[in-house]
C-alpha positions as CSV (number, residue, x, y, z in Angstrom):
1,X,-13.9,14.5,-10.6
2,X,-17.8,14.5,-10.3
3,X,-19.5,11.5,-9.0
4,X,-21.4,10.5,-12.1
5,X,-17.7,10.2,-13.5
6,X,-16.5,7.6,-10.8
7,X,-16.9,3.9,-11.8
8,X,-19.0,2.0,-9.2
9,X,-16.2,-1.0,-9.6
10,X,-12.9,-1.0,-10.5
11,X,-10.2,-3.9,-10.8
12,X,-7.0,-3.8,-8.4
13,X,-5.3,-3.9,-11.5
14,X,-6.7,-0.4,-12.3
15,X,-5.2,1.2,-9.2
16,X,-2.0,-0.4,-9.0
17,X,1.3,1.6,-8.0
18,X,4.9,1.1,-8.4
19,X,7.4,3.2,-7.1
20,X,11.4,2.9,-7.4
21,X,13.9,4.8,-5.5
22,X,17.3,4.7,-4.9
23,X,18.5,4.5,-1.6
24,X,21.5,6.9,-0.4
25,X,24.0,7.1,2.7
26,X,21.2,10.1,4.2
27,X,18.9,7.2,4.2
28,X,21.0,4.9,6.7
29,X,22.8,4.5,9.7
30,X,26.6,4.3,9.5
31,X,26.7,0.4,9.2
32,X,24.9,1.4,5.2
33,X,21.3,-0.4,6.3
34,X,18.5,2.0,5.5
35,X,16.5,3.0,8.2
36,X,13.1,1.4,8.6
37,X,11.1,4.4,8.8
38,X,12.6,5.8,5.7
39,X,11.1,2.5,4.3
40,X,7.8,3.0,5.9
41,X,7.5,6.6,4.3
42,X,7.7,5.0,0.9
43,X,5.3,2.4,2.0
44,X,2.9,5.1,2.8
45,X,3.6,7.1,-0.1
46,X,3.0,4.0,-2.9
47,X,-0.1,2.9,-0.5
48,X,-1.5,6.4,-1.0
49,X,-1.4,6.4,-4.9
50,X,-3.1,3.2,-4.9
51,X,-5.8,4.6,-2.4
52,X,-6.2,7.9,-4.5
53,X,-6.3,6.0,-7.7
54,X,-8.7,3.8,-6.5
55,X,-10.9,6.3,-5.0
56,X,-10.1,9.2,-7.1
57,X,-10.2,11.6,-4.3
58,X,-8.1,12.5,-1.2
59,X,-7.2,9.5,0.7
60,X,-5.4,9.6,4.0
61,X,-3.4,6.6,6.2
62,X,-5.5,5.0,9.1
63,X,-3.4,2.1,10.2
64,X,-0.2,0.8,9.0
65,X,0.0,-3.1,10.4
66,X,1.6,-6.4,9.7
67,X,4.7,-4.3,8.7
68,X,7.4,-7.0,8.3
69,X,11.2,-6.6,7.5
70,X,12.3,-9.6,6.1
71,X,16.1,-8.7,5.0
72,X,17.6,-5.3,5.0
73,X,18.0,-2.8,2.2
74,X,21.2,-1.0,1.9
75,X,22.9,2.4,0.5
76,X,22.9,2.4,-3.2
77,X,20.2,-0.6,-3.6
78,X,17.6,0.2,-5.5
79,X,14.1,0.2,-3.7
80,X,11.2,-1.1,-5.5
81,X,7.8,-1.1,-4.1
82,X,4.6,-2.4,-5.6
83,X,0.9,-1.5,-4.1
84,X,-2.2,-3.0,-4.8
85,X,-5.4,-2.7,-3.2
86,X,-6.8,-6.0,-1.5
87,X,-10.2,-5.1,0.2
88,X,-12.6,-2.6,0.2
89,X,-15.5,-1.4,2.7
90,X,-17.5,1.7,2.4
91,X,-15.1,4.5,2.5
92,X,-12.2,2.4,3.7
93,X,-9.4,0.5,1.6
94,X,-6.8,-2.3,2.9
95,X,-3.6,-1.9,0.4
96,X,-0.8,-4.3,0.1
97,X,2.5,-3.3,-0.6
98,X,5.8,-5.2,-1.3
99,X,9.5,-4.2,-0.9
100,X,12.2,-5.5,-2.9
101,X,15.7,-4.3,-2.9
102,X,17.7,-4.5,-6.0
103,X,21.4,-4.5,-6.0
104,X,22.1,-2.8,-9.3
105,X,26.1,-4.2,-9.6
106,X,25.1,-8.2,-9.2
107,X,21.2,-7.6,-10.6
108,X,20.2,-9.6,-7.4
109,X,16.7,-8.6,-6.2
110,X,15.5,-9.7,-3.2
111,X,12.2,-9.3,-1.3
112,X,12.7,-7.3,2.2
113,X,8.9,-6.3,3.2
114,X,5.6,-6.7,3.5
115,X,2.9,-4.3,5.0
116,X,-0.9,-3.6,4.9
117,X,-2.2,-0.2,5.0
118,X,-5.6,1.2,5.9
119,X,-6.5,4.0,3.8
120,X,-9.6,6.0,4.1
121,X,-11.4,8.3,1.2
122,X,-12.3,11.7,2.1
123,X,-14.9,14.3,0.4
124,X,-14.3,17.7,-0.7
125,X,-15.3,18.6,3.2
126,X,-13.1,16.0,5.0
127,X,-15.6,13.4,5.5
128,X,-15.4,9.6,4.6
129,X,-16.8,8.9,1.1
130,X,-17.8,5.7,-0.2
131,X,-15.3,4.3,-2.6
132,X,-15.8,2.0,-5.8
133,X,-16.6,-1.6,-5.1
134,X,-13.6,-4.3,-6.1
135,X,-14.4,-6.2,-9.2
136,X,-12.7,-9.1,-8.6
137,X,-11.3,-10.8,-12.1
138,X,-9.0,-13.5,-11.2
139,X,-8.3,-16.5,-8.2
140,X,-5.9,-14.4,-6.6
141,X,-8.3,-11.0,-6.4
142,X,-11.0,-13.0,-5.1
143,X,-8.0,-14.6,-2.4
144,X,-6.9,-11.2,-1.6
145,X,-10.2,-10.1,-0.9
146,X,-11.0,-12.6,1.6
147,X,-7.8,-12.2,3.3
148,X,-8.2,-8.5,3.4
149,X,-11.5,-8.7,4.7
150,X,-10.5,-11.1,7.3
151,X,-7.6,-8.5,8.3
152,X,-10.1,-5.6,8.6
153,X,-12.8,-7.4,10.9
154,X,-9.8,-8.2,13.2
155,X,-9.0,-4.3,13.1
156,X,-12.5,-3.1,14.0
157,X,-12.6,-5.8,16.3
158,X,-9.3,-4.6,18.1
159,X,-10.4,-1.0,18.1
160,X,-13.6,-1.4,19.9
161,X,-11.3,-3.5,22.6
């Protein structure tokens, strides 16, 4: 896509992504608990979709932090991952991913984890490129933007230590 076709602003809802995947025995330990690494793989994938939708370019993972596993995911569960962009700064983007497991037999859905993933958009030469600003249309968008800005400033400060 040529630069003149990329909007200067996009709302978080324009880049939202949801991925739904069934968990199988190969995804878990002998007790039937899905490996954290398997869940992280799916978190990274959905965050990447959000980042690429927002930047309309290649985007790569820079960091994954504040990963919290709240409840286990079991073999047979359907894992739903919802990703939204919270914050952008030049070429970087913070993506929030919420994970939820559903027991299909009972219909019970349980929030199982959250993560914040930072991506950087790259141009055709593999160099960081500017991404569209966020159009903050709702109070939730504005709140998440400010929280994301605080987290990004903290990441940058910690990187310099």
